[in-house]
C-alpha positions in Angstrom: 129.8 175.8 41.8 129.5 172.9 44.0 126.9 171.6 42.1 128.6 171.8 39.3 131.7 169.5 40.8 128.9 167.4 41.9 128.0 166.3 38.9 131.5 166.2 37.5 131.9 163.4 40.4 128.9 161.7 39.6 129.6 161.6 35.6 133.2 160.0 37.1 131.3 157.2 39.1 129.1 156.1 36.6 131.1 156.5 33.5 134.8 156.2 34.4 135.5 153.6 31.6 135.3 156.5 29.4 138.1 158.6 30.8 141.0 157.3 28.5 144.5 155.1 29.3 146.2 155.2 32.0 144.3 158.2 33.8 141.6 156.1 33.8 143.0 153.0 35.5 144.2 155.2 38.2 140.7 156.8 38.7 139.7 152.8 38.8 142.3 151.9 41.0 140.9 154.7 43.8 137.2 154.6 42.5 135.3 154.5 46.4 137.5 157.5 47.7 135.5 160.1 45.5 132.6 159.8 48.3 135.0 161.4 50.2 134.3 164.3 47.5 130.6 164.2 47.8 131.2 164.6 52.0 133.3 167.5 51.3 130.6 169.3 49.0 128.1 168.6 51.4 129.8 170.1 54.3 130.6 173.1 52.1 127.1 173.3 51.3 126.4 173.4 54.9 128.4 176.1 55.6 127.2 177.8 53.0 123.8 178.0 53.8 123.0 176.7 50.2 119.7 175.5 49.3 120.8 174.1 46.2 123.6 172.0 46.5 122.5 169.7 49.1 119.6 168.5 46.5 122.2 168.6 43.6 124.7 166.1 45.7 122.2 163.5 45.7 123.0 162.9 42.1 126.8 162.0 43.4 125.7 160.1 46.6 123.6 157.9 44.2 125.9 157.2 41.9 128.7 156.2 45.0 126.0 153.9 46.2 125.7 152.3 42.7 128.9 152.0 41.5 131.0 151.2 45.0 128.3 150.5 47.8 127.7 146.7 47.0 130.2 145.7 49.1 129.3 147.5 52.0 125.9 145.7 52.3 125.3 143.3 55.0 125.5 139.7 54.1 127.8 136.8 52.7 127.4 137.5 49.5 127.6 134.0 47.9 125.5 131.8 46.7 124.0 128.6 48.0 126.8 125.6 47.4 127.8 122.1 49.4 131.0 122.9 50.7 133.1 126.0 51.7 136.8 126.9 51.9 138.2 129.5 53.9 141.2 131.1 52.0 143.9 133.6 53.2 146.1 135.8 50.4 149.2 137.7 51.8 152.2 139.1 50.5 154.3 138.3 53.0 156.9 141.1 51.7 160.3 140.6 51.2 161.6 142.5 53.8 159.5 141.1 56.4 161.5 141.4 60.1 159.2 138.4 61.8 158.3 135.6 59.0 158.1 133.1 62.3 155.4 135.3 63.2 153.6 136.1 60.2 153.5 132.4 59.6 151.9 131.9 63.2 149.1 134.6 62.1 148.5 132.7 59.2 147.6 129.6 60.6 145.7 130.6 63.6 142.8 131.7 61.1 142.1 127.9 60.8 141.8 128.9 57.3 142.0 125.9 54.3 144.5 127.5 51.9 147.3 130.0 52.5 148.7 131.8 49.6 151.5 133.8 50.1 153.9 136.1 47.8 157.3 137.7 48.6 159.2 134.3 49.2 162.9 134.6 49.5 165.3 132.9 51.3 165.7 132.4 54.0 162.5 133.5 55.2 160.8 130.6 52.8 162.4 128.5 55.4 161.0 129.7 57.9 157.4 129.8 56.4 158.2 126.0 55.4 158.8 125.2 59.1 155.9 127.6 60.8 153.2 126.3 58.8 154.2 122.7 58.4 152.0 121.7 61.3 149.1 122.8 60.2 149.0 122.8 56.8 150.7 119.5 55.9 151.1 120.3 51.9 152.0 122.9 50.0 153.6 123.7 47.0 156.0 126.8 46.0 157.3 128.0 42.5 159.6 131.1 43.0 158.4 133.0 45.0 154.8 132.4 45.1 153.3 129.4 47.7 150.3 127.6 48.4 149.8 126.0 51.7 147.0 123.3 51.8 145.3 121.2 55.1 143.8 119.2 51.7 146.3 117.4 49.3 147.4 119.4 46.6 148.3 117.3 42.9 149.9 118.8 39.9 151.5 121.6 41.2 153.4 123.8 38.4 154.1 127.2 37.2 152.2 129.2 36.0 154.3 131.7 32.8 153.3 135.3 33.9 156.9 136.7 32.8 155.9 139.8 30.8 158.0 140.5 27.6 160.2 143.5 28.9 161.4 141.5 32.1 165.1 139.9 31.4 165.8 138.7 34.7 164.8 135.2 36.6 161.0 135.9 37.3 158.8 133.4 38.5 155.6 134.4 40.1 152.7 132.1 39.0 151.9 128.4 40.6 148.9 126.3 39.3 147.9 123.0 41.7 144.8 121.5 42.3 143.5 120.9 46.1 141.4 117.7 46.3 139.1 119.0 48.9 136.1 117.2 50.6 133.9 119.5 48.0 136.2 118.0 45.1 139.1 118.9 43.1 139.6 122.9 42.9 142.6 124.4 40.5 144.1 127.0 42.5 146.1 129.8 41.3 148.6 132.1 43.0 150.2 134.9 41.6 151.5 137.9 42.0 151.5 140.4 39.1 154.1 143.2 38.5 153.7 146.5 40.4 152.3 149.6 38.7 154.0 153.3 38.9 151.5 155.9 40.3 153.1 159.2 37.6 150.7 162.2 37.0 149.9 161.2 33.7 148.2 157.9 35.4 149.8 154.7 35.8 152.3 153.0 34.5 150.7 149.4 34.2 152.0 147.9 30.8 154.2 145.5 32.2 151.0 144.5 34.7 148.6 144.4 32.4 150.3 142.0 30.2 151.0 139.7 32.9 147.2 139.7 33.7 146.5 138.5 30.4 148.9 135.4 30.6 147.2 134.4 33.9 143.7 135.9 32.0 144.7 133.0 29.5 145.7 130.2 31.7 142.2 130.8 33.5 140.1 130.5 30.2 142.0 127.1 29.6 140.8 125.7 32.4 138.2 123.2 31.9 134.2 122.5 34.0 135.3 123.2 37.5 135.7 125.7 40.4 138.9 128.3 39.7 140.1 129.9 42.8 142.8 132.6 42.1 144.7 134.3 45.0 146.9 137.0 44.9 149.1 140.3 45.0 147.7 141.6 41.2 149.1 145.0 42.0 145.4 146.5 41.1 141.9 146.9 42.0 138.5 145.1 40.9 137.5 148.1 39.2 141.0 148.6 37.4 140.2 148.2 33.3 144.2 146.5 33.2 142.3 143.4 35.5 139.6 142.4 32.6 141.3 139.4 31.5 140.6 138.4 34.9 137.5 140.1 36.2 135.7 139.0 32.8 136.5 135.9 33.3 136.2 135.2 37.6 133.6 136.9 40.2 135.8 138.6 43.2 133.7 139.2 46.5 130.3 140.2 46.9 130.9 142.0 49.6 133.5 144.2 51.9 136.2 146.7 50.8 139.2 145.2 52.3 141.8 147.8 51.7 144.6 145.8 51.9 147.8 148.4 50.6 149.4 150.1 52.3 149.0 148.5 55.5 150.0 151.8 57.7 147.4 153.1 56.2 145.3 150.9 53.3 143.9 153.1 50.7 142.9 150.2 48.0 143.1 146.1 47.9 145.3 145.1 45.6 145.4 141.6 47.7 142.7 139.8 45.7 140.3 136.5 45.9 138.6 135.5 43.1 136.5 132.7 41.9 135.3 130.8 38.7 132.5 128.0 39.1 132.1 129.3 42.8 131.4 131.9 44.9 133.4 134.3 46.9 131.7 135.7 50.1 132.7 138.8 52.5 136.4 139.7 52.2 138.4 141.2 54.8 141.3 142.2 56.2 143.4 140.6 58.9 145.9 142.3 61.1 148.8 143.8 60.5 152.0 141.6 59.9 155.8 142.4 59.6 154.7 143.3 56.1 153.7 146.2 53.9 150.4 144.6 52.8 147.7 143.2 54.7 146.8 139.8 54.6 142.7 139.2 53.8 140.7 136.6 54.6 137.4 135.3 52.4 135.2 132.4 52.2 134.2 130.6 49.6 131.3 128.2 48.8 131.8 125.8 46.2 128.4 124.3 43.8 
């Protein structure tokens, strides 16, 4: 029995794209956790003193290392470049009881760029005041914002609104950061939330919004592009294919960011095109239900 489960687990890890529809999307959202199945099966094999099962577990263990082990390797995972940017991405939560404390924590990272989502009044004015000294340049559209140590130009909204949403919905922003390493197009996005059901993920709005964002990135000219946002999906989730097919994610680090009380997945993403995203890591909890994530991006 354990050997059979081992083979099935290995198959899911290696061929998860073959699992259809929303069930496959749900599987991909929690793919690294299949490693727990291997641990449980190994424990059962040891308890039963089975000689065959531990050998069979080599297959799913190798499959997990191939599918999910890359982020755990040492090193930054960046290529050579002349200039690096430190970026922070954080969904600050529209119910955050301490926006001033959250702003101080984020400013204390020394990041070059800070992207925030779920900015609502009156907390927005708190963030603007609290971040002003460390970040003299910022742009806000709707509930998303970008704070920068470097001048920003051409800030404008990006329409990510799915067709089925009728109420006001402004969750996309693009600006050009004029860094010492050159101009960088920076996107801040908050894609629609998804619901986990027995049948899989209810994610049609998220997927449609991801497609719109992917089209915007594809329309960018030559030069580096950075995407910071709460994408409500992991980089393995097929719903984010319009983005992950055009941009690279973090080379190292799992950085599970949600929910903050017991993080099980990273839905807060740092991606780049014509630039390399190094190790991504979470920062200490704020008053949000998400953890902030920080990464270094190498330009060039």
